[in-house]
N, C-alpha and C positions, 0 to 999 in steps of 0.2 A: 474376433474384432481386430482390425488392422492396428498397427502401431500408432498411426496418425489419429485414428478415432480414439484409441485408448489414451493418448496424450491429451486430446481435446477434452475427454471426459474428466481426466485428472485435473486439468486446468479449471474446468467448470466447478468441480468439487472443491478445489482449493479456494476459488473465488467465493463460493457460497460460505465456506467456513470463515473466510476473512471478513465477509459482510456481517456474519453473526457476531464475530468478535468485536468488530467496529461498533455495532449497535449496542452490545453489552458495555463496551468501554464508555460510550456516550451516556448510557443510562447511569453507570456508576460514577461518572464525573459529577453528577448532581448530589451525591452522598457527601456528607461532611467528611473531610479527610480522615479524622480520627475514628470514624465508624466504618471505614472500608476494610474488608478482610477478603482473603482468597475465596472463602466460602460463598461470597455473594456472586461469584462468577458461575455458580452452578445452581440455578433456580430449581426447586423441587415442588412444582404445583401439585395439589391434590385434586384430581379431576375424575376419579372413578374408583371402583372397588380395589383394584390392584394397588394403585398409588396410596389409597387410604390405608390399606393393610400395612404397607411399608412405612407410612408416616406414623402409624400407631406403634409399630415396633420401635421406631427411632425416638418416640416421645415418652417412652416408659421410664425415663430416668427419675430418680428420687433425690431431692436435695435435702439438706440438713438444717434444722432451725438453729438460731443463735444459741450460744452456750448459756445455760441457766434458765432458758424458757421451757416450762413444762408443757408437754404435748399429750393430750388424751383424746381417745376416739369415743364418739357417742353415736348411738342410733337415733335417727330423727323420725318420729311418728309421722306417717304419711309421706315420707321421703326416703332418702338413702341413709348415709351416715355423714358425720362431719368431724373434723379435727378441731380441738379447742387449744389455743395457745395462751398461756398465762405467764407473764413475767414476774420475777420476784419483786417484792416490795411495792406492789401497786396499791393505789388507794381504792377502798371498797366503800360504797358502790362507785364504780367508775364507768368510763365509756367502753364501747365495743364496736367492732367492725365485722359485718358478715362479708366475707370475701368469696368471689366466684371466679374460678379459673377460666382461662381462655382455651382456644383450640377450634374455633369455628363451629362449635356445637357438635363436632364430629370426632374431636381428638381431646386428649388431655385427662388429667386426674389431679386431685388435690395434693397428692404427695409431691408433685413437681414444684409446688409453691411453698413447701415447708420453710425454705430459707427466707423468702419474702415475708410470709406471714409471721414468722418468728421475729424478724427484724422490726416489723411494724409494731408487734406486741412489745418488744423490748424498748424501742426508742420512744414510743408514746405511752408506755406503761398502761396499756389497755388489753382487754380480752379480744382476741381475734378468732372468729369461727370460719373455717374453710369448708364449704359444702361440696359434697359429691353429688353429681346429677347424671341421669341417664343420657346417653349420647345417641344422636341420629347417625345413620338412617334407621338403625334398629328400633329406636324409640323417638319418633317424630314429635313435634309440638302437639300437645302441651306437656309432654312427659318431663323433660328436663326443666322447663320453667316451673312446673308444679313442685318438683323436688327442691328447687331454690326457694320458692315461696314458703314451703313447709319448713325449711331451715330457718328462715326469718321468724316464722311463728314460734318455732321451738326456742329460738334465742330469747324471744320475749317471755315465753312461759318459764324458761329456766333462769331468767335474769336474777331473781333473788338468790338462788343457789350458787350462781356464778359470780355474785357480787357485782352485778351490772345495773347501772341506772337506765331503766327502760326509756327514759326521755333523751338519752345520749347514745343511741344506736345508729350507726351508719351502715350503708350498703355500698359495696364497690366491687369492681372486677376489671379484668383486662380483656380487650378484644371481644370475643363472643361473650365472655363473662361480664364485660362492661355492658353489652347489650341486654343480657339477662338481668343484670343489676338494675338498669333503667326500667325495664318492664316490671320487675319486682317492686320497685319504688312506686310505680304507677298503681299497681294493684293494692299496695299497702295504703296509699292515699285513699283509694276508693273504698277500702274496708276499715278505715280508721285505725290502722296499725302504725304507731309512731316511727318515723325515720327522720333523724336529725340532719343527715347529710348524705349525698351520693357522690361517690368517687369513681369517675368513669375514665379509664385509661384506654385511649383510642378505641372506643366502643363500636361494636358491630350493631348498628341501630336500624338500618333501613334496607330491606330486601330489594327495593327499587333501584339501588345502586347497580344491581346485577343486570338491569335493563338498559343502562347507559352504555353507549358505544365508545365515546371519546372521554377518557379520564385525564386528558391533558398531561400525559406522561406519568401519572401517579399509578401506584400499584404494580410496578414492574419488579420490585424487590420485596421479598417476604410474601405477603398475602396478595395474590394476583386476582384479576377479574375472573379468570377461569375457575380458580379455587373458590372464589366467593359465590359464583353462581352454583357450583356443585354443592357447596355447604348449605346454602339457603334452600336448594331443592331437597336435600336430605332432611333438613329441619322442618320445612313446611309440609313435606310429604308430596310435593309437586313443584313445578317450576315457578319462580316469581312471576307475578302478574301485576297489571296496573291496579287492580282492586284486591284487597285482602281484608275481609270482614271480621276476622277473628281478633277480639281484643287481646293485647299483650303479645301477639305473635311477632311483631316488630315495633320496638318502642318509638322509632321515628315516625310511624304512621299516626300516632295518637294526635287528635286534633286539639283537644283542650288540655293545656299544660299548666293551667292556673292552680296554684296551691301545692305544687310539687316541692320536694325538699331542695334546699340550696345545693348547688352542684359545682364540682371541679371537673373539667374536661381537658385532657392533655392528648395531643396528637402531633405527629411529625408532618411536615409539609410535603413529604413524598409518599405518605400513607394513602392507600386506596380509600380509606374512610375519612379523609380530610374534609371533603365537601359535605358529607352527611353529618359529620361532627360539628362543623361550623354552622350548618343550617339548624341543627338541634339547639346549639348554644344560643343562636340568635332568637329562635322561637321561645326558648325558656326566658330569656331576658325580656322579650316583648310581652310575655305573659306575667311579668312581675316576679319571676323567680330569680333570686341572686345566683349568678353563675360566673365562674372564673374560667376563662378559656386560655389555655397555654398552647401555642404552636411552636414547635421546635424546628428550626431550619436544618435542612439536610438530613433529617431523621426518617428512616424507613420504619415499616410496621414491626414492632417487637424489638427494636434496636436496644432498648434499655435492658431487656433480659440478656442480650448478648454482651453488653458492655457496662453494666451498672457499676461494677467494681473497679474498672480500669480507666474509664474515660471521664474526664471532668464534666463534660456537658451532660452526660447521662447521670452522673452522681448528682449534679445540680437539678436535673429534671426530676429524679426520684425524690430528692430532698424537698423540692417545691410541692410535690404531691403529698408528702408527709406533713409538711407545714399547713397545707390547705385542710387536710383531715384533722389535724390538731386544732385548728381554728374552728372548723365545723363542729367539733365536739367540745369546744370551749376548754381545751386542755392546756393552752399556752404553747410556746414554740416547741417544735420537735427537737429531740436530743441531738440530731445531726450526726449520727454515727453510721449512716447507711452508705 
């Protein structure tokens, strides 16, 4: 190659890099200033087996529960296993939360949420049960969903031994865990299993989001449209389609929402799930279900896990979630130590 051609190729390459940097800078400008970190410059979408393997290795971390919270592991009949978090000095019988971890149904494990579950147990003085479930694509729907529902049934069966009031059991989760929680609540309603409240943290509710072309700039940070389509394909065992006849496969597809448990839904306005979360909240309200929708400006998907301990807006977001859960379980205000 001649020097002139080499120079031209170099200039084109530099221009392409500059364009990518400019687009990323524009994307990050929408993020709340206190949520911006250098890590956001390097998106890591999960779009195939290689990136999934890498993401699973990076997500193996284990957090530690709050001091004084007792943590025990239990086998769940018909499911996997679950961790039970019990704070000291709680009232018996009291409320309980079944928590379901996130990860797009393809990543994650309950050990990563030890800190969160322990904090919820401590601040609200309730029992928290964190369920393990089988992951896709190795175990597509309904495997993981069945594990989560089995954990709810076990929680009710074990309520007397755990000192739990069966009428004050909530179900919650983050991201894919929030979507699974919403589906578990739907099946619990259909089977007459009591659920007092549902706590849905930017839930992954509707596979049809993967069919949308224009997300109006959302989903460029954290969980991306490409990751979302791959994850739904893994979970459903095929690509998302206009029709999905299997009940509970995607909570947002359920037509009749009447009689479901009161809900709290929290989501950032930059989150890919923003539109589907707003739509589900509106439909719950139209069906007569009490729902509290919280939209956090400048928040991307999962930002509270990155910044819950350091950024005032994320501490307030998490505290609002705890306050809603406390009200849903008739516990009084949360302790406010999160």
